[in-house]
DORO-270402 format. One record per residue (C-alpha): x, y, z. Coordinates in Angstrom, 2 decimals. Each point is the difference from the previous one (the first is absolute). Layout:
# residues N
r u: X, v: Y, w: Z
...
END
This chain:
# residues 195
r u: 96.27, v: -41.38, w: -17.42
r u: 2.06, v: -0.73, w: 2.75
r u: 2.89, v: 0.06, w: 1.04
r u: 0.93, v: -3.11, w: -1.30
r u: -1.03, v: 0.76, w: -3.44
r u: 1.59, v: 2.44, w: -0.59
r u: 3.23, v: -1.94, w: 0.45
r u: 3.28, v: 1.86, w: -2.81
r u: 1.20, v: -3.49, w: 0.11
r u: 0.25, v: -1.01, w: -3.65
r u: -1.89, v: -3.02, w: -0.96
r u: 1.67, v: -2.21, w: -2.05
r u: -2.93, v: -1.50, w: -3.01
r u: 0.51, v: -3.64, w: 0.71
r u: -0.33, v: 0.61, w: 3.81
r u: -3.58, v: 1.76, w: 0.10
r u: -3.00, v: -2.16, w: 0.27
r u: -3.86, v: 0.57, w: -1.16
r u: -1.09, v: -0.63, w: 3.36
r u: 2.10, v: 2.67, w: 1.14
r u: -0.62, v: 2.81, w: -2.48
r u: -3.62, v: -0.80, w: 1.04
r u: -0.51, v: -0.20, w: 3.46
r u: 2.70, v: 3.75, w: -0.19
r u: -1.88, v: 1.44, w: -2.40
r u: -3.89, v: -0.99, w: -0.73
r u: -1.62, v: 2.21, w: 2.21
r u: 1.78, v: 3.23, w: -0.90
r u: -0.18, v: -0.49, w: -3.65
r u: -4.08, v: -0.67, w: 0.53
r u: -0.20, v: 3.13, w: 2.04
r u: 2.23, v: 2.03, w: -2.68
r u: -2.88, v: -1.77, w: -2.42
r u: -2.96, v: 1.06, w: 1.78
r u: 1.06, v: 3.65, w: 0.34
r u: 0.95, v: 0.44, w: -3.70
r u: -3.02, v: -1.35, w: -1.05
r u: -2.98, v: 2.67, w: -0.59
r u: -3.16, v: -1.02, w: 2.31
r u: -1.75, v: -0.80, w: -3.02
r u: 1.93, v: -2.61, w: -1.59
r u: 0.63, v: -2.31, w: 3.15
r u: -3.28, v: -1.94, w: -0.30
r u: 1.43, v: -0.88, w: -3.46
r u: 3.93, v: -0.24, w: 1.30
r u: 0.66, v: -1.76, w: 2.28
r u: 3.68, v: 1.06, w: 1.32
r u: 0.47, v: -3.57, w: 1.32
r u: 0.06, v: -0.82, w: -3.54
r u: 2.46, v: 3.74, w: -0.56
r u: 2.54, v: -1.76, w: 2.17
r u: -0.25, v: -3.74, w: -1.45
r u: 0.60, v: 1.83, w: -3.31
r u: 3.32, v: 1.73, w: 0.75
r u: 1.15, v: -2.78, w: 1.99
r u: -0.76, v: -2.18, w: -3.07
r u: 1.89, v: 2.41, w: -2.13
r u: 3.22, v: 0.21, w: 2.73
r u: -0.20, v: -3.80, w: -0.15
r u: 0.52, v: -0.60, w: -3.42
r u: 2.67, v: 2.40, w: -0.30
r u: 1.79, v: -0.95, w: 3.39
r u: -0.63, v: -3.65, w: -1.70
r u: 1.50, v: 1.15, w: -2.43
r u: 3.36, v: 0.85, w: 1.36
r u: -0.01, v: 4.05, w: -1.19
r u: -1.03, v: 1.76, w: 3.77
r u: 3.92, v: 0.17, w: 1.44
r u: 0.84, v: -0.02, w: 3.48
r u: -2.66, v: 2.58, w: 2.39
r u: -0.29, v: 0.64, w: 3.47
r u: -3.27, v: -0.38, w: 1.34
r u: -0.86, v: 3.94, w: -0.57
r u: 1.28, v: -0.23, w: -4.01
r u: -1.92, v: -3.31, w: 0.28
r u: -2.80, v: 1.94, w: 1.24
r u: 0.08, v: 2.74, w: -2.44
r u: -0.12, v: -1.97, w: -2.68
r u: -3.24, v: -1.62, w: 1.14
r u: -1.32, v: 3.00, w: 1.28
r u: 0.90, v: 1.56, w: -4.04
r u: -1.70, v: -3.40, w: -1.65
r u: -2.94, v: 0.71, w: 2.43
r u: -0.35, v: 3.41, w: -1.02
r u: 0.06, v: -0.71, w: -3.95
r u: -2.43, v: -3.07, w: 0.18
r u: -2.12, v: 2.55, w: 1.85
r u: 0.02, v: 2.70, w: -2.96
r u: -0.41, v: -3.12, w: -2.45
r u: -2.89, v: -1.42, w: 2.13
r u: -1.96, v: 3.89, w: 0.05
r u: 1.52, v: 1.29, w: -3.39
r u: -2.60, v: -3.74, w: -1.39
r u: -2.90, v: 0.98, w: 2.12
r u: 0.35, v: 3.94, w: -1.09
r u: 0.02, v: -1.06, w: -3.58
r u: -2.69, v: 0.45, w: -2.83
r u: -3.27, v: -2.34, w: 0.81
r u: 1.71, v: -0.87, w: 2.84
r u: 0.18, v: 3.67, w: 1.70
r u: -1.48, v: 0.35, w: 3.28
r u: -0.36, v: 3.17, w: -0.08
r u: -3.05, v: -1.11, w: -2.36
r u: -1.82, v: -2.52, w: 2.17
r u: -3.45, v: 1.36, w: 1.76
r u: 0.24, v: 0.22, w: 4.21
r u: -3.38, v: 0.31, w: 1.18
r u: -0.06, v: 2.75, w: 3.04
r u: -0.42, v: -1.59, w: 3.38
r u: -2.54, v: 0.71, w: 1.55
r u: -3.41, v: 1.23, w: -0.31
r u: -1.26, v: -1.58, w: -3.12
r u: 3.56, v: -0.94, w: -0.75
r u: 1.38, v: -3.14, w: -0.83
r u: -1.16, v: -1.48, w: 3.76
r u: -3.60, v: 0.40, w: -1.02
r u: 0.67, v: -1.34, w: -3.29
r u: 0.93, v: -2.73, w: 1.34
r u: -2.34, v: -0.88, w: 1.88
r u: -2.80, v: 0.50, w: -2.11
r u: 1.05, v: -2.52, w: -2.12
r u: 1.43, v: -2.42, w: 2.36
r u: -3.09, v: -0.09, w: 2.24
r u: -2.55, v: -2.64, w: 0.40
r u: -4.22, v: 2.25, w: -0.22
r u: -1.14, v: 0.21, w: 3.17
r u: -2.67, v: -2.07, w: 1.57
r u: -2.54, v: 3.28, w: -0.71
r u: 1.46, v: 0.25, w: -3.47
r u: -0.51, v: -3.70, w: -0.02
r u: -3.70, v: -0.04, w: 0.80
r u: 0.06, v: 2.85, w: -2.62
r u: 0.85, v: -2.00, w: -2.74
r u: -2.15, v: -3.25, w: 0.52
r u: -2.95, v: 2.10, w: -0.26
r u: 0.79, v: 1.73, w: -2.80
r u: 0.37, v: -3.12, w: -1.82
r u: -2.56, v: -1.66, w: 1.67
r u: -2.15, v: 3.13, w: -1.67
r u: 1.59, v: -0.27, w: -3.50
r u: -0.49, v: -3.63, w: -0.02
r u: -4.08, v: -0.23, w: 0.88
r u: -2.16, v: -0.13, w: -2.85
r u: 2.43, v: -2.58, w: -2.06
r u: 0.27, v: -2.94, w: -0.60
r u: 2.20, v: -2.80, w: 0.31
r u: 1.52, v: 0.08, w: -3.07
r u: 0.42, v: 3.99, w: 0.50
r u: 1.54, v: -0.25, w: 3.58
r u: 2.54, v: -2.01, w: -1.45
r u: 1.00, v: 2.62, w: -2.54
r u: 0.11, v: 2.45, w: 2.93
r u: 1.50, v: -2.07, w: 2.33
r u: 3.38, v: -0.80, w: -2.81
r u: -0.06, v: 3.65, w: -0.38
r u: 0.63, v: 0.18, w: 3.42
r u: 2.58, v: -1.96, w: -0.37
r u: 1.85, v: 2.38, w: -2.63
r u: -0.73, v: -2.50, w: -2.75
r u: -0.54, v: 1.61, w: -3.05
r u: -2.93, v: -0.29, w: -2.70
r u: 1.62, v: -2.37, w: -2.61
r u: 1.28, v: -2.18, w: 3.19
r u: -3.50, v: -0.26, w: 1.69
r u: -1.68, v: -0.77, w: -3.63
r u: 2.63, v: -2.31, w: -0.53
r u: -0.68, v: -1.71, w: 3.28
r u: -4.16, v: 0.69, w: 0.74
r u: -0.12, v: -1.20, w: -3.96
r u: -2.15, v: 3.82, w: -0.73
r u: 0.80, v: 1.90, w: -3.24
r u: 1.97, v: 2.90, w: 1.30
r u: -2.55, v: 2.96, w: -1.34
r u: -2.39, v: -1.88, w: 3.06
r u: 2.23, v: -0.05, w: 2.33
r u: 1.49, v: 4.00, w: -0.85
r u: -4.19, v: 1.19, w: 0.32
r u: 0.26, v: -1.62, w: 3.42
r u: 2.72, v: 1.43, w: 1.17
r u: -1.14, v: 3.19, w: -1.15
r u: -3.21, v: 0.07, w: 1.40
r u: 1.19, v: -1.01, w: 3.22
r u: 2.22, v: 2.70, w: -0.17
r u: -2.72, v: 3.08, w: -0.47
r u: -1.70, v: -1.86, w: 2.78
r u: 3.30, v: 0.31, w: 1.75
r u: 0.26, v: 3.88, w: -0.64
r u: -3.77, v: 0.44, w: 0.71
r u: 1.24, v: -1.26, w: 4.05
r u: 2.47, v: 1.86, w: -0.11
r u: -2.08, v: 2.77, w: -0.80
r u: -3.06, v: -0.42, w: 2.48
r u: 2.52, v: -0.76, w: 2.65
r u: 1.56, v: 3.22, w: 0.11
r u: -3.40, v: 2.05, w: 0.19
END
């Protein structure tokens, strides 16, 4: 706060504009809220939101005329108090019961941690993996007629046995048997490739 912010004179309730209060105190209050919030909670609680809520409470009371004449120091003290209480309320909320931040699991960074997990989920197959997949699918489809190929293609697209049965007009039992036969073939191929 600058020396201008700490003027000792009273601030008559009717003479203070919201703009003046924002100009004088917002950055300081945001910094206060940021320091007050636990680092683990900062992704859930924005300091700016806390300060906005503090201002809302202040101006509701101020508008009702319940805040008497204050100096800038007194106004700073009041806004600080409201902001700290808002921080405490938010922290209490996020530490209660099932919302408790300590119950959240955070993967370790580095080897085998969050970065490698996210990479594994979000990455596209490498060209080598795409080639291996294409060759495997071709090996599985060898010897199948066009109806059987359609069943396997739909299976690879994620359709269930009953959906494939309905779509192709085939008995579920036939679809299930073919899928099981292909699954066994895939198992054999995997064993052969490991040897």
